[in-house]
C-alpha positions in Angstrom: 14.4 59.3 -6.3 16.1 56.3 -8.0 16.2 53.2 -5.7 19.3 51.1 -5.5 18.3 47.4 -5.8 20.8 45.5 -3.7 19.0 42.2 -3.9 19.1 42.2 -7.7 22.8 43.0 -7.7 23.4 40.1 -5.3 21.4 37.8 -7.5 23.3 38.7 -10.6 26.6 38.3 -8.8 25.7 34.8 -7.5 24.6 33.8 -11.0 28.0 34.9 -12.4 29.9 33.0 -9.7 27.9 29.8 -10.4 28.4 30.2 -14.1 32.2 30.5 -13.4 32.0 27.2 -11.4 29.9 25.4 -14.1 32.4 26.3 -16.8 35.2 24.7 -14.7 33.1 21.6 -14.0 32.3 21.2 -17.8 36.0 21.2 -18.6 36.7 18.5 -15.9 33.8 16.4 -17.2 35.4 16.5 -20.6 38.6 15.2 -19.1 40.4 18.5 -19.6 42.6 20.4 -17.2 40.5 23.5 -16.2 41.7 26.7 -17.8 40.4 30.2 -17.0 40.9 33.6 -18.5 41.0 36.8 -16.5 41.9 40.4 -17.4 45.5 41.3 -17.2 46.1 43.8 -14.4 49.6 44.6 -15.5 50.8 48.2 -15.8 50.6 48.1 -19.6 47.0 47.1 -19.5 45.8 49.8 -17.1 45.0 53.0 -19.0 43.5 56.3 -18.2 40.4 56.8 -20.4 40.1 60.5 -21.2 36.5 60.1 -22.3 35.4 58.3 -19.1 37.8 60.4 -17.0 38.9 57.3 -15.0 41.3 54.3 -15.1 40.1 51.2 -17.0 41.5 47.9 -18.0 42.6 47.2 -21.5 41.8 44.1 -23.6 44.8 41.9 -22.6 44.0 38.7 -20.8 46.0 36.0 -19.0 45.2 32.3 -18.9 45.6 30.2 -15.9 45.8 26.4 -16.6 45.6 23.6 -14.0 48.1 21.7 -16.2 50.8 24.2 -15.3 52.0 23.4 -11.8 52.8 27.1 -11.2 49.2 28.0 -12.0 47.6 25.2 -9.9 47.9 27.0 -6.5 46.4 30.4 -7.5 43.7 28.6 -9.6 42.7 26.5 -6.6 42.7 29.6 -4.3 40.5 31.5 -6.8 37.9 28.7 -7.0 37.9 28.5 -3.1 37.3 32.3 -2.9 34.5 32.0 -5.4 32.9 29.3 -3.2 33.2 31.5 -0.1 31.7 34.5 -2.0 28.7 32.3 -3.1 28.1 31.1 0.4 28.2 34.7 1.8 25.6 35.8 -0.7 23.4 32.7 -0.1 23.5 33.0 3.7 23.2 36.8 3.7 26.4 37.2 5.7 29.4 39.5 5.2 33.1 39.1 5.8 36.2 41.3 5.9 39.3 40.8 3.8 41.0 39.8 7.0 38.3 37.2 7.8 38.9 35.5 4.4 42.6 35.3 5.0 42.0 33.5 8.3 39.2 31.3 7.0 41.6 30.0 4.3 44.0 28.8 7.1 41.4 26.3 8.1 41.1 24.9 4.5 43.5 23.1 2.2 44.4 26.2 0.3 45.9 28.6 2.8 47.4 32.0 1.7 51.0 32.9 2.6 49.8 36.4 3.6 46.8 38.7 3.4 48.3 40.4 0.4 48.0 37.1 -1.4 44.4 36.6 -0.5 43.5 40.2 -1.3 45.1 39.7 -4.7 43.0 36.6 -5.4 39.8 38.4 -4.3 40.7 41.2 -6.8 41.1 38.6 -9.5 37.6 37.3 -8.8 36.3 40.8 -9.1 37.9 41.3 -12.5 36.4 38.0 -13.8 32.9 38.7 -12.5 33.2 42.5 -13.3 31.6 43.1 -9.9 33.3 44.6 -6.9 33.9 42.5 -3.8 31.2 44.4 -2.0 28.7 42.7 -4.3 29.7 39.4 -2.8 29.8 40.7 0.7 33.5 41.0 1.3 34.6 44.3 2.8 37.7 46.0 4.3 37.6 47.2 7.9 35.3 50.2 7.9 36.6 53.6 9.1 34.7 56.3 7.3 31.4 58.0 8.2 28.6 60.2 7.0 26.4 62.9 8.5 23.6 65.0 7.1 19.9 65.4 6.3 19.4 62.2 4.4 16.8 59.5 5.0 18.0 56.1 4.1 16.2 52.8 4.1 18.1 49.6 5.0 17.9 46.6 2.7 20.0 44.1 4.7 18.4 41.1 6.3 16.7 41.8 9.6 16.6 45.5 8.9 14.6 45.6 5.7 12.4 48.7 5.5 13.9 50.4 8.5 14.4 54.2 7.8 16.8 56.5 9.6 17.9 60.1 9.2 21.7 60.5 9.2 21.6 63.4 11.6 20.4 61.1 14.3 24.0 60.3 15.4 26.2 63.2 16.4 29.4 61.3 15.6 28.1 60.4 12.1 27.1 56.9 10.8 29.8 54.4 9.9 29.7 53.6 6.1 29.5 49.9 6.3 27.8 47.2 4.2 24.3 48.1 5.4 24.6 51.8 4.7 26.4 51.3 1.4 23.6 49.1 0.1 20.7 51.2 1.5 18.1 53.0 -0.5 18.0 56.8 -0.6 14.6 58.1 0.4 14.8 61.9 0.6 17.2 64.7 1.4 17.1 68.5 1.7 20.9 68.7 0.9 22.1 70.2 -2.3 25.7 69.2 -2.1 28.2 66.7 -0.6 31.4 67.8 1.2 34.0 65.1 1.5 36.7 65.6 4.2 40.0 63.7 4.5 40.2 63.6 8.3 37.9 62.5 11.1 38.8 65.3 13.4 37.9 67.9 10.8 34.7 66.0 10.0 33.8 66.4 13.7 34.7 70.1 13.6 32.4 70.5 10.5 29.5 68.8 12.4 30.1 71.0 15.5 30.2 74.1 13.4 27.0 73.0 11.7 28.6 73.1 8.2 26.0 70.6 7.1 23.2 73.1 8.0 25.0 76.3 6.9 25.9 74.8 3.4 22.9 72.5 3.1 25.3 69.6 2.7 25.9 65.9 3.4 29.3 65.5 5.1 31.5 62.5 4.6 34.9 61.8 6.1 37.3 59.3 4.4 39.9 58.9 7.2 42.7 59.2 4.6 42.3 57.3 1.4 38.6 56.6 0.9 37.5 53.0 1.4 35.8 51.6 -1.7 32.4 51.4 -0.1 32.7 55.1 0.6 33.7 55.9 -2.9 30.7 53.9 -4.1 28.4 55.9 -1.8 29.9 59.2 -3.0 29.3 58.2 -6.6 25.7 57.2 -5.8 25.0 60.5 -4.1 26.3 62.3 -7.1 24.6 60.2 -9.8 21.3 59.2 -8.1 20.6 62.4 -6.3 22.4 64.8 -8.6 24.4 66.3 -5.8 27.6 68.1 -6.6 30.6 66.7 -4.7 33.4 68.9 -3.2 36.6 67.3 -1.9 38.6 68.8 1.0 42.1 67.4 2.0 45.5 68.5 3.2 47.7 70.7 1.0 50.3 68.1 0.1 50.7 65.5 -2.7 49.0 62.8 -0.7 45.9 65.0 -0.2 45.8 65.6 -4.0 46.0 61.9 -4.6 43.2 61.2 -2.1 40.9 63.6 -4.0 41.9 62.4 -7.4 41.2 58.7 -6.6 37.7 59.7 -5.7 37.4 61.6 -9.0 39.0 59.1 -11.4 39.5 55.9 -9.6 42.8 54.1 -8.9 45.0 51.9 -11.1 44.6 49.1 -8.5 40.8 49.1 -9.0 40.7 49.9 -12.8 38.5 46.8 -13.3 35.7 48.4 -11.1 34.1 51.4 -12.9 31.5 52.1 -10.2 34.1 53.7 -7.9 34.8 57.0 -9.6 32.9 60.3 -9.5 34.4 62.2 -12.4 32.4 65.4 -11.7 33.6 65.8 -8.1 35.5 69.0 -7.5 38.8 69.5 -5.6 38.0 72.2 -3.1 41.4 72.4 -1.4 43.4 72.9 0.6 45.4 74.4 -2.3 49.1 75.2 -2.3 48.2 78.8 -3.0 46.1 78.8 0.2 49.3 78.4 2.2 50.4 81.9 1.2 47.0 83.4 0.7 46.0 82.7 4.3 49.5 82.7 5.8 49.0 79.1 7.1 51.4 77.4 9.5 53.3 75.0 7.2 56.1 72.5 6.9 58.8 72.1 4.3 58.1 69.6 1.6 60.3 66.5 2.0 62.3 64.8 -0.8 59.6 62.1 -0.8 56.9 64.8 -1.2 58.8 66.4 -4.1 59.3 63.1 -5.8 55.6 62.4 -5.6 54.7 65.8 -7.0 57.0 65.1 -10.0 55.1 61.8 -10.6 51.8 63.7 -10.4 53.1 66.2 -13.1 53.4 63.2 -15.5 50.0 61.9 -14.7 47.3 62.8 -17.3 44.7 63.3 -14.6 46.6 66.4 -13.2 46.9 68.3 -16.5 43.8 70.4 -16.1 43.2 73.3 -13.7 43.5 73.9 -10.8 45.6 70.8 -10.5 48.4 71.8 -12.8 49.0 75.4 -11.5 48.6 74.3 -7.9 51.3 71.6 -8.3 53.6 74.2 -9.9 52.9 76.4 -6.9 54.0 73.6 -4.5 57.3 73.6 -6.3 57.5 77.4 -5.9 56.8 77.6 -2.2 58.2 74.2 -1.3 55.7 74.0 1.6 52.8 71.9 2.7 50.0 72.4 5.2 47.2 70.5 6.9 43.5 71.3 7.1 43.9 72.0 10.8 46.3 74.9 10.0 43.3 77.2 9.7 42.8 76.9 13.4 45.4 79.7 13.7 42.4 82.0 13.2 40.1 80.2 15.6 38.0 77.0 15.4 35.2 78.5 13.3 37.3 80.2 10.6 37.6 77.1 8.4 33.9 76.8 8.0 32.7 80.4 8.3 35.4 82.0 6.1 37.5 79.6 4.1 34.9 77.0 3.2 32.3 79.6 2.4 34.6 81.5 0.1 35.8 78.3 -1.7 32.3 76.9 -2.3 31.2 80.3 -3.6 34.2 80.3 -5.9 33.6 76.8 -7.3 29.8 77.2 -7.6 30.3 80.3 -9.7 32.5 78.5 -12.3 
């Protein structure tokens, strides 16, 4: 199996950060006001690439000049974040997005809000063409994984330690150490991704991982980026098909589609999408097929569905017809609605039938 070389990625990222810093120093030594270029992340420069089946950035760039007083603050913040990123890599330490915001308050370049610091971190990603995870900055972790997969840790202090992901009955949190681990071996032949932690626990209890020979992952809503990277790796490195399971509402559709094709907000990071992942439900048509307890779609839900209809990612099947069916029934349902038929029904009946259907296509 292909090994994921985290040390090489860190080394390359550090080289790019140092090259960025050297370029600024060269301009200063020449008596010039430093100027940097970064990809424009405006709506007009974020496009859906039909060939790659994901969002990408276009060719437009913006220039930030220290000679412009309006540019001076964000330019200084960007160089400070680059410095912090380099130190994290060199010291083998990690930080959260929230940590960076508070660290800045102790410097001479504080951020007015975490939104501002998050935006500057995203700008550094776009310049380096590496995700923040490669320079050890992560969001708060909240997703988990469970299944017959042996992984080998590569982080400092745990190098070479191997564990099997069935060792922990609540699943293993997908944090920096797991996201950068090597895959050793697995008996699984698929990955099932689940939106909610409670349903993830149900799948473990019902031994869905054993019944379907699957690795289970829960996203706790919108999947964190480290989780999306891990899903992509399982698909590409281990050739495991990926099936996505979320609520039957426009937000569930979006959660699944972001895993498949990425998001506009992270269009500069191609390693987050898994274009071959399959949406496994819950479908709008399942609401009537299984007579599920449901709620009426709200005006906000309907507005969001209309937006999805205009999105090129939802023009293929089953997306297009299922969105039309939402408008027809004007209802939505949660994954837990299958509990109407008992706790085991969702695994033993619904999931079994849906996987057989998708695998036959």
